C-alpha positions in Angstrom: 22.7 6.1 42.1 20.0 3.5 42.4 21.3 1.5 39.5 25.0 1.6 40.4 27.1 -1.1 38.7 24.0 -2.5 36.9 24.5 -3.2 33.2 21.9 -1.9 30.7 21.2 -2.4 27.0 19.1 0.2 25.2 18.0 -0.5 21.6 16.8 2.4 19.5 19.0 5.1 21.0 20.6 7.0 18.1 18.4 10.0 17.7 19.5 12.9 19.9 16.3 14.3 21.5 14.6 11.0 21.2 13.2 8.6 23.8 15.9 6.0 23.6 18.6 8.7 23.9 17.0 10.1 27.0 16.5 6.7 28.5 20.2 5.9 28.0 21.2 9.2 29.7 18.9 8.6 32.6 20.2 5.1 33.2 23.8 6.3 33.1 22.9 9.1 35.5 21.4 6.5 37.9 24.7 4.6 37.9 24.2 1.9 35.2 26.8 0.9 32.6 25.0 1.4 29.4 25.4 -0.3 26.0 23.5 1.7 23.3 22.3 0.2 20.0 20.6 1.3 16.8 20.8 0.9 13.1 22.4 4.3 12.6 25.9 4.4 14.2 26.8 8.1 13.9 24.5 9.5 16.6 25.0 6.3 18.6 28.7 6.9 19.0 28.2 10.5 20.2 25.8 9.2 22.8 28.2 6.5 23.9 31.0 9.0 24.3 28.7 11.3 26.3 27.6 8.7 28.8 30.8 6.6 28.9 29.0 3.6 27.3 29.5 1.3 24.3 27.9 1.7 20.9 26.8 -1.4 18.9 25.1 -1.1 15.5 21.9 -3.2 15.4 18.9 -3.3 13.2 15.9 -3.6 15.5 14.1 -5.9 13.1 17.0 -8.3 12.6 17.1 -11.4 14.8 20.8 -11.9 13.9 21.7 -8.3 14.8 19.9 -8.6 18.2 21.6 -11.9 18.9 24.9 -10.2 18.2 24.0 -7.3 20.5 23.3 -9.7 23.3 26.6 -11.5 22.8 28.6 -8.3 22.8 26.9 -7.2 26.0 27.8 -10.6 27.6 31.4 -10.5 26.3 31.9 -6.9 27.6 30.2 -7.2 31.0 29.6 -10.9 31.7 25.8 -10.4 32.0 23.2 -7.7 31.9 20.5 -6.5 34.4 18.4 -4.1 32.3 17.2 -4.3 28.7 15.1 -1.6 27.0 13.8 -1.7 23.5 12.8 1.8 22.4 13.0 1.1 18.7 10.0 2.0 16.5 9.2 2.2 12.8 6.2 4.4 12.0 3.9 2.9 9.3 1.5 5.6 8.1 -1.3 4.2 6.0 -5.0 3.7 6.0 -6.2 0.1 5.7 -7.4 0.6 2.2 -4.0 1.7 1.0 -1.5 -0.4 3.0 1.0 -2.5 1.1 2.2 -6.0 2.1 5.7 -4.4 2.3 4.6 -1.8 4.8 2.9 -4.5 6.9 5.9 -6.8 6.8 8.5 -4.2 7.8 6.2 -2.8 10.4 5.9 -6.1 12.2 9.5 -6.9 11.8 10.5 -3.9 14.0 7.4 -3.2 16.0 6.6 -6.8 17.0 9.0 -9.5 15.9 12.0 -7.4 17.0 10.6 -7.3 20.5 10.2 -11.1 20.6 13.8 -11.5 19.4 14.9 -8.9 22.0 13.3 -10.6 24.9 14.6 -14.0 23.8 18.2 -13.0 23.4 18.5 -10.6 26.3 17.1 -13.0 28.8 19.8 -15.5 27.7 22.5 -13.1 29.0 20.5 -11.5 31.9 21.0 -12.0 35.6 18.1 -13.3 37.6 16.1 -10.4 39.0 16.6 -8.3 35.9 14.2 -5.9 34.1 12.9 -5.6 30.5 11.0 -2.6 29.3 9.5 -2.3 25.9 8.3 1.0 24.4 4.8 0.5 22.9 2.3 3.2 22.1 -0.9 4.8 23.4 -2.3 4.1 19.9 -2.9 0.5 20.9 -5.7 1.6 23.2 -6.8 4.8 21.4 -7.1 4.4 17.6 -5.2 7.1 15.7 -5.7 6.9 12.0 -3.6 6.5 9.8 -1.4 4.6 12.2 -3.3 1.3 12.3 -0.5 -1.0 11.1 2.0 0.5 13.6 -0.6 0.3 16.4 -1.6 -3.3 15.6 2.0 -4.4 15.7 2.6 -2.6 19.0 -0.7 -4.2 20.4 0.9 -7.6 19.7 3.9 -6.4 21.7 1.6 -5.5 24.6 0.2 -9.0 24.5 3.8 -10.4 24.4 4.5 -8.5 27.7 2.1 -10.7 29.7 3.4 -13.9 28.2 7.0 -13.0 28.9 6.2 -11.9 32.4 4.8 -15.3 33.1 7.6 -17.2 31.4 10.5 -15.4 33.1 8.9 -14.6 36.4 10.5 -17.7 38.1 13.8 -16.0 37.5 12.6 -12.8 39.0 12.8 -11.1 35.6 10.2 -8.4 35.2 8.8 -7.5 31.8 6.7 -4.3 31.2 5.9 -1.9 28.4 5.3 1.8 28.4 2.4 3.3 26.3 3.5 6.9 25.5 1.0 9.6 24.6 2.0 12.6 22.4 5.7 13.1 22.9 7.9 16.0 21.8 10.8 13.9 20.6 13.1 13.9 17.6 10.7 11.6 15.7 7.8 14.1 16.1 9.9 17.3 15.6 8.4 18.0 12.2 4.8 17.6 13.4 5.2 19.9 16.4 7.1 22.5 14.4 3.8 23.3 12.7 2.4 26.4 14.6 -0.6 25.5 16.7 -0.2 21.7 16.6 1.6 21.4 19.9 -1.2 23.4 21.6 -3.8 21.2 19.8 -2.2 18.0 21.1 -1.8 19.5 24.6 -5.5 20.3 24.7 -6.1 16.5 24.6 -3.8 15.8 27.6 -5.5 16.2 31.0 -2.1 17.4 32.5 -2.1 20.1 29.9 1.3 19.5 28.2 3.0 17.3 25.6 5.2 14.6 27.1 9.0 14.9 26.9 11.5 12.1 26.4 12.7 12.6 30.0 9.2 11.7 31.3 9.6 8.2 29.8 13.2 7.9 30.8 12.5 8.5 34.4 9.7 5.9 34.3 12.2 3.3 32.8 14.7 4.1 35.6 12.0 3.4 38.1 10.9 0.1 36.5 14.6 -0.9 36.2 15.0 -0.9 40.0 13.8 -3.5 42.4 10.0 -3.0 41.8 7.2 -5.5 42.4 5.7 -4.7 38.9 5.6 -7.1 36.0 3.3 -7.9 33.1 2.0 -4.3 32.9 1.4 -2.1 29.9 1.8 1.3 31.6 0.3 4.4 30.1 2.7 7.3 30.5 0.6 9.9 28.7 -0.4 12.7 31.1 -3.9 11.1 31.0 -4.1 11.2 27.2 -5.1 7.5 27.2 -8.4 8.6 28.7 -9.1 11.2 26.1 -7.5 10.2 22.8 -5.4 12.0 20.2 -6.7 14.7 17.9 -7.9 13.3 14.6 -5.8 13.8 11.5 -8.5 16.1 10.2 -8.1 18.3 13.3 -4.4 18.6 12.8 -4.7 19.4 9.0 -7.5 21.9 9.6 -5.5 23.6 12.3 -2.5 23.9 10.0 -4.6 25.2 7.2 -6.3 27.8 9.4 -2.9 29.0 10.5 -1.7 29.3 6.9 -4.8 31.2 5.9 -4.3 33.7 8.7 -0.7 34.3 7.6 -1.7 34.9 4.0 -4.8 37.0 4.7 
């Protein structure tokens, strides 16, 4: 119970089988009191009941909502020790086709939301606390057509260094995780296509797709008394060294499978 009696806030935790859900479970198993938050309240309440935590509705792109989340955490527990932002909004578009609305909503959640999260959570955080942001391997390995998502997450990676410097005097550590391919609720449709999981696994030196628990265990480690801050940590099975399959590979693999089935 390495996090016994610590107080944690996890934003982006409403999808069962998702990364935020797994992180919340792992923190609770390690002894933390967990407040879970997301825009969708239904799944959130199931998770809170399962781990004995508190559910708070919060739009990850809303500064007002994030401020409210911090105040609820402080009112409930006095202060927090751990803050994790696992919220993400995929933006799928090539540069030639992207709309201003896609760009704006993408940065609201995938970058601005992280700024608001750090600012508000540090106001109610004990000295010596930990903040972990979930970024993306696509910030270092281009993965069309995810440029808008990746660029917003790259800004978040830059933010990590600045926040680590700003809050280091208080002993608050700030890091991000860069996941590779992950078999989560968000990617369920993709990996349900026969052959696609094997294709992605072939691009991972450790030979398998990541699972939400892989990232959850890393967050638990970073939430303890580590000497690590200002790091954008690849948790990808080595995929950050090789890159993802191109969209054309995925589409051709799916087409080949369909052709075999109809032949």
